[in-house]
N, C-alpha and C positions, 0 to 999 in steps of 0.2 A: 498486570492486574487490571481487570477490564469488565464492569458491568454493562456488556453489550451483546450485541448479536453475533459476537465473532469468538471462533475458537479453534484450535489446530484442527479438529477432528474431521475425518474425510469420511465420505460414505459412498455407497456402491448400489444399492438397489432402490429404485424410484418407490416409494411408500404411497400405498393407496389410501384415499379417504373414505373406502367403503364402509361406513357405520350408520346405523339408523339416524335420522336427524333428531328424533325424541330422545335418544339414549346418551346421557352425560356419562363420560368415563371418569372413573374415579381410581382404577386401580391399576398399577403398571403391567400387570400380567396381560393385558389387552395387546401391549406391544411387543410380545416375546416374539422372537425370530426375525424382527424387521431388518435387523442388521445382522448379517452372517457371522457366526464366531470364527476367531483364527487364533488358534493355540498350537503348540505354547511361544511365548515372546521369543522371537529371535534372539541369539546370543549374538551380541556385539564382538567384533572380531579385533578392533584397534588398529586398522590396516592405515597406510599412509601418513596422513600427519597426527591422526589420533594417538601413534603407537606409544610416544613418550609420555602423554596424559594418561595412557590406560595402565600403564606401568605404574605410576604414581598413585592411580584411583585403586587399582586391587589392593594395595596396602590398607588403605582407609574405608572402603566401601563398607565392610561388615562391621566398623566401630565407630561410626557416625550416627548423632542424632540430632534433630532440629526441634527449635521453639519459635515462637513468633514474638518479638519482643518491639516495644514503642524505642527505636532506635533511628527514626528518622528514616529507616528504610520501609521499603514496601513491604518487604519479606526479608527473614534473616534466619541463616544457619549459624549458630555461634561458634567461636574459635575452640579448638580442644588442642591446646598446649602440648600435653604429654604425647600425641601422635603428630605434632607439626601442622596440624591442620589449621590454615588461618580463618576460616570461616567465610561466609558467605554473605554479601548485601546485595539484595535486588531491589530496583526502583523502578518506577514507573518513568515512560519516555515518550510522552505523546509529542512533543518539542522541545525537549530537555528535560533537566532533574525535576520532578516533582517535588512542589511545595519546600524549596530549599532558597536561601540567601545567596547573592553574589554569582548566580548564574543566569545564563542567556535564555531567552525566549526564541527559540531557533524558529525559521519557517516551517509551516506545516507539512506534511507528509504531501498532501494534495497541491501545495506549491511547487515541492519539488518535482511531482510528476508533470504539473504543468510549465516545467521548465524543458522537459524533453532532455534533461543534461545528465549523462552519466557522471561526469566528472564533479559536477555541483552537488550530486547525492552521495559521491565519496567525501566531499569535503564535509557536507554536514554530518555525515556518520562520525567522520573522524574529529570534528569538533565536537560535537555532544559527548563522545565516548573520553575526549581528554578532560572535559568537566566531571563527567561521571567517575572516572579514576580520580581526580583532585578530590572528590568527596567521599571516596573510599567506598563507592558502589563497584561491585565485581560484576553484575549481571543487569545490564540495559534491556527492559522489557519492551522491546521492539525490534524489527520494524512489524508493520502491521501489512500483512499480504493479503487479506480477507476479510469481509466478504466482496471485495471488489466494486464497492458501491452499487451494486445491483439494484438496490432500493434506491430510489431518488432521494428521498428525504430520511435515509438512514443517518442518525446522530452521530454516528463515529466514522462515516466516510471521509471526514477531515484529516484523520490519522494515517489512512492509506493512500497509494500513489495514484491509482487510476484504474477506471473501470473495465481496462482491457486486460488480461493476462500475461499478455507479452511485455508490456510497457510495466506493468507491476512488477513481473518478474526479473527484468534487467536490473531496475532501482533497487530492488529487494536486495538482490544479489550483491551490488554495489556497495550497498549500505551494510549488509553483513561483513563483507571484506574490509571495509574502512574501519569498522568499529572494533572487529577483533586485532586488527594489525596494532591498536593502539594499547591492547592488553585487556580490553573489556568484553566480556561474554555477550552475544546478541540472543535475543529470545524472540524467534519468529511466530506470528499469530496472524489469525486463526480462520475459521469457518465453521458453518452450523447449518443445521436444517435438513429437509429431506431432498437430497440429489441423486439422480441416476447416474449409473456407472459410467457413461460417456461424457456427462456433463462434468462431473467430478475430475475426470483426468483432463479434458479439454479447456476447462475453465478454471475450476477452483484449487485442483492440485498444482496446475501449472507454475505460479510462482513460488510454492512449497519445494517443488522440485528445484527450482534454480538456487533457492537458500540453501536446501541440503547440499547441492553441490559445492557452492561456496563456502560451505563449512559450518555452516549455522551450530553453535555448540547445544542450543537448547529450542524445543518448540513446546509452546504452551497450549495445553487442552482446557477445555472451557466449560462454563454453567450448563449450555445447552446440550441437547441430545441432537444426534446425526442420525436420521432415520431410524429415530426414537429409541436410541440408546445412548445413554448419557457419554457425552464427550472424553470425560478421563474415564472411563469404562467400557470403550469400544474397542475391541480387539481387533476388528477389522481395519479401522482406520489407523490405528496404532502398530498392532502387531503385523496386519497385513499389508498396508499400504506403506505407511512410513519405514519402518524398520525391516521389511521384507522386500517392496518393491523398489523402495528408493535408496535402500542401503543406509538408514541415517544411522550415526555411530554417537550421536550425542545423547541427552537426556530430555525426557517429556516431564514439564512441570505443570502442576495442575493452576488452574486459574484460582482466585483467593476463596476459598471455602467451596471449590467445585468439586471435591472427592466426595460422592454419593455413598461409597463402601471401601471396605479396607482391603482384605485379601483380593477381591473381585478387580480392582483398579490396578493393583501390582501384576496379577497374572494378564491383564488386558494391557499392560504395556505402560502404564504410568509410572515414573520412576520416583518422582521427588513431588512431595505434599506441601502445599501453602494454605494453613488455617489462617484464622484472623483474630486479633483481639487473643491471642492464648499467652497472656501475660504469666512467667511464672517466677514467683518470689523464692530466689536460691540463697539469700542470705539477708540475715536482718539482727544484727548483733545489738545486744542491749535495747532491743525493743525500739530501734531507730524509726521504724515506720510502726503506725501511721506518723505523720508530722505532726509535732505539738508545739505551734506557735515559733517557728524558727527565727532567729534572729538574723542568720546569713544562710542562703541556700546556693550553692554550687552545682551545676550541672555537667557531667563529662559523657562524652559520647564520641562519635565519629568526626575526624577533623573537620572544621568549618573554615578553613583557609580559601583564600580566594582561589579559584580555578584559574587556567592557564589564559583563558579568553577574558577574565575581569569583567564578567558579566556583559561582554557586549560580542554580539555576533555577527563577524566581519563577513558576512555572508551577501553576495551580490543579488538582492531581493528583486531587482528588476527581471532576472531570468524567468521567473515564474509568474511574471505579471502578463496576463493576456490581454491584448488591445481588440476588441471586437469590431468597432467601426469608429471611423473619422470622417472629417470635412471640413478641416479648418486650414489644408495647405501644409506643405511640406517644411520641414525644420529649415529655419533660415529667414521664411517669409516673414513680414510685418504683420503681426495678429495682434488686432484690438477686439479683445473678444470679453464677454461677460461669463464670467465663470460659477458654476454652482457645484457645491460638494454635497452629495445625497449618498445615504447608506451607513453602515455601520461606522464609518470613518468620518461621518460629516462634522459632528459638532464634540466639543470637549463636556460631553454629557455624563452624567452620574452613574450610567449603567456600566461604563468599563472606564480602565484607567487611562487618563488623558484623552477619552471621547474615542477611543479605538479599540477595536478587537483583534487582536494579534495571534489567538490561537484560540481552538476550542476550549471546551471546559471538561469535567468529570475527572476520572484518575489519570487522564491524560495531560491536564492542565498544569501549567507552571507559573511560578511566583515572580513576576519580570523585576529584576533589579533596574531596568533601563528601558523606557520606552521613547522612542523618536517619532512621535505621531505625525500622519498629515496635517493636522491642524497647527501644531508648531512648526514644522518644516515650510508650509507654505506662508505663515506669517512671517517667518525669518526670511524666505524668499522674496516675499514683498517688501520689506525693509531694505534689502539690497539693492533692489532694482526699481524701487518707485512702482511697484504694480498696485492697482487698485483691486481688492480682494473683496467679493461682495460673497458673503458665508452662507447665512442661514434662508434657505430656500423653503422650508417647511410650510410657511404661510403664502408662498407664491408658487401654486404648481403650474406646470408649464401647459396644460390643457384645462381650464377650470371649466366645469359644466355644472349648473345649478340642478340639472336632472338627474346627475349620477354622481357617485363618490369615486368614480374610476379616473385614473389618470393615465394616459396612453404616452409610454415613457420612450421605449425605443424606437415606436414609429413615427414620433412627432419630428417634424422637419427641424425643430429648433434643438434636439439630442443630437449633436454632430460627432460625439467621441464616448465611447463606453470604455473604461479600463476594469477589470477584475483582477483581486489582487491574491486571491486565495489563500488568505491568512498567512501575510508575508513575515512574520514576528515583529521583534522590538525595534528593527530599522526600517520599518513599514513606510515611515515618512518620508526618509531620505530617497529610499528607491522610487517612490511615486513621483516627488519633485524631479527627481533626474529624468524620468520618462516625459512628465509633462512638458518639462524646458528643454529636450531634445539632448540632453548631456548623455543619455544611454538610450539605445535604438531598442525598443521593445523586440523581445524573440519569443515569449511564451505562447502556448498553443494550448487547446483544452484537452485534457486527459477525459473527456465525457462529452455528451451532447447537450446541448440546449435546444430545446422543441418550441415551437409557437403555442400549443395549447397543452394545458396539464392532461387534458383528456387521452392524447396522443401517447402518454407513457402507459396507460391501462393499468394492469395489476402492478408494475414496477414503480407507482407513484410512491406509494405508503407502505409502512411495515405491515404484517399482519398482525390481527387483533383477535384476544380470545372471543371466541363465540358459540353457539350451538353445543354440539355434542362434545366440542373441544375447548369449552370454557376453561376446564382446570388444566388442561392439557395443551396449550396453544400450538398451532402447527404452522410451518411456512412451507409450502410445496413448491419448489422450484419447478412448475411445471412448463416454464419457457425453455427449458434445456439451455444449451449453448447460445440462445437468441437474446443475447443482453445488449442494451445501448445501441451502438451503430449497426451491429448485425440484427436486431429485432427491427430498426426502422428501413434498413435496406430490404429486409424480407418483406416488410408490409408496404414499401413503397412511400415511406412518409418523408415529406420534406422538413429538414430541421430548420431552426432559425440559424443556429450555429453547430456545424457538424463537429464530432470527434476529430481532434488534430488541428482545428482550424485558429488562425490567429495572424493578425494583420502585425506589420512593422512600417517603420517610416521610410522602407525602400521596397523595390520589387523584386522577385526572384524567378527567373525562366528555368524550365527543364528541357533537357536534350540529351541525344546520344544514348540510348539505353542500350545495354550489350548484357546478354545472358548467357551464361557458359557453365556448361554440364564439366564437371572435373574429370579428366581422362584418368582410369584405373581407381574411382571411386567407387566404393563397395556398395551395390544398389540391389539390396533384397527385400522383400516383403516385410518379414520380420527381423526384428534385433536379434542377435546371436551372443553378444558380448557378455562378459562377466558383470554382475551387479556391483558397483561401485558406490561412493556418494552421490545422489543424484540419478541413480537408475542405470541400466545397462550401457556400458561405456559408448557402443557404436551409434546409440541415438545422438550422440554430440558429433559425428562425424561430418565435415562440412561437403555436401554434394553438389551445390550448385553457386557459383559466384556471379553477381550483379554489379554492373556499374551504370553510373549515370552522371551527365556534367549538371551542376548548378550554376547559374549565372546571376550575380548581382547588377540587375538592369538599371537599377537607380543610382542616387548621388550621396548614399550616405552608408559607409561600412556597417556591416550587420553580420547576425548568425541566423542560419535557416536551418528549422528540425525537417530535414527530408526524411520522408515514409515510405516504406515498402510494404505493400501487402500483397497476399497471395491468395488467388482462387484455387481451392481444393475441390477436386470432383466429388460431389455428394456434401459438401459441406456449405457453411454461409457463403454469401457471394465473394466477401473478402474479407482477410483477416490480417492485422497486423504482424508483421515478421521481421521486422529491421527498422531501425533509423538512426540517423547520423545528423549530428549539429555542426558542420564547419563554420568558421567565421570567415567571412567573405569581403574582402575589399571591393568598394564601389567599382563598377565596371569589371571587375575581375570575374574568371570561372576556375571553378573547383569540381574535381571528380570524385563522387562519392562511392564508396564500395560496401557492399553487403555480401553476408555469407548465410546461406540457407543449408541449416542441418537435417539430418534426417527426422528429428523430432519435428522440426519446422514445417515439414511437408507431409507429416503423417495424420491420421485420425486414429483413433482408438475402438480396437476391436474386441467388442464385449463378448464375443465366444472364445476366442484365443487368449484374451485377456493379455495383448500385447498391442503396440503400437505397428499400424498397417501403413505401409508405403504402398500406394495402389498405382498401377498402370493408367495411365491416362493423359488429358491434356490439362495442363496448369495454366491459369493466367498469371503474369507478375504485372501489377501495377506500382508505380513510383511517382509521387507528387508531394504536395503541399499540405493535405489533408485527406480526410477518409472519401471526400466528395470532390476534390481537386486533384484530379491525377492524371497528368496530360500523358505520361508515357504509360504505353501498355505494350507487351509482349507475351509470347507464348513458350511454354516449356513442356515438351513431350516426356514424358516418363516411361520407361518400360521394366517391367520386374516379372520375376517368375514367381508366382505366388504358390509358397510349399505349406501344405498342410501339416499341421501336427497332428498326427494319426493317434497318439496317445490320449490327448485331451479330447479330440473329437470323440473318442471311444467312451471317454470319461463321461462327457457330456451328455451321450446317449443320441 
């Protein structure tokens, strides 16, 4: 459940804003045919791991009905004992079970993205799912796979993993797999707005494709329109892309009250409706309700027993904390420093529990049972080692100037270190202190870019607002196409303050010995020809190229390094992330990292043939520490025989 700019729905045609400026739109008929219709909804096959589930569902699917009740769930389908149907409870999952007691407030999705660690994404998914299951929840409404943090100030960016589709897709798939191994269903969500065909496939659909391949049981359609057809009534996105092109075998559930029609949404591919506040009184013996001055009141509902984690998230939060700059010396040096705590975790203020913000708000918020704040952790550490802790710097700016209200923060020579925690959850204080005192070597890296000036972000800084002709029907046109974040800044040659993938540690790493190998016997064709299974045509996932590189820990402290591989594809952005590995390397040791590039990794979307195209040409392989620190570069030449699908070419005229 999410009041946001995110929804499952995908789109295909770029919508034009060709309307007279003085004309205000009031009628939906203005938008007819902007999203092409795709009917009928494909029949699900129940193949592979879905076979047993489909056998059970076929017995019940025409006999069940649902209501919304006040059960502690975000949404409910009640049990039907005579059919042996146990019912379903759905709950929001920004970073834990929403609005419940004795549950953990886990690190945010953005924190997991900053960890660049697939194992930790799985640990978080498994831990969250365990608490959901203990609370009687069947469907975890997450992970969030879109809209990739396209808009810098998007209010729901904290729930997603990254602004990059590859990084987001890998962590989404790991989360889906981990959640569902526990016996809880994952609900992947979501995308909206006016998006062209190529951008949809190469950017916004990409992580959903990974989620479908991982077996996500359901996907949520949203409030917003996609190319001006409501998300939950958009046949192109649900029937065409999701159930047709990607071979999705699960069910599409509406966001809460996002259904704008009855039969139309069913025909367009939506399978389950989630209304809101639809309380139904089904029993009232002897006029028990409304209550009349009761002497004793007992409330029954889902089990409120303590979850397995007992309200504590044992997640190594330091993994997702990014160290941006430092100048105090290496760990082990004697340091006599004057330390300031500034920002959302600085003081035990009234605006947040224990003076720290461990998660975002809204429908993704949790009710923390326990918070170990930076304030408390630093005070405890000060008692342990007799440290002098100077706390509140709100009245002592580092660069006071009577002529201005501005304070130059990161550029000032007295600012020697900067750590960004990415909403690390209830254990944030312990993680921060572990890093500050060198118990843990920070290894987080940015899943987005930080620029020097707001103006450099252009129209990607703020969400679009209703105005002009579209005052009543706000529009968000993704006119930048695939050029978001580092792709955009590379294209315009904008120098960032901290680039995508950047992060420091207490040691240094060196890269060497790049090797690129095309697999002998690999099927290299222009277009995929395999059958459609979960995740699309099967040969899209065939490995065509293997890449290896050596990473050496050249410092004096053991640490983990997120080694990144980028590919320069002909006619595409300068470079795109297509692989990452995060080995733990002891000081002075060297580790070899291995990357595999699939047909999908090396392809672009052909808007005419409507398939992924592997082009002939020269590809560039980059390996390094960030999107701008890429010491290793090699060439990859691919030759394919392009086969034209004549039948489709004739149809297209």
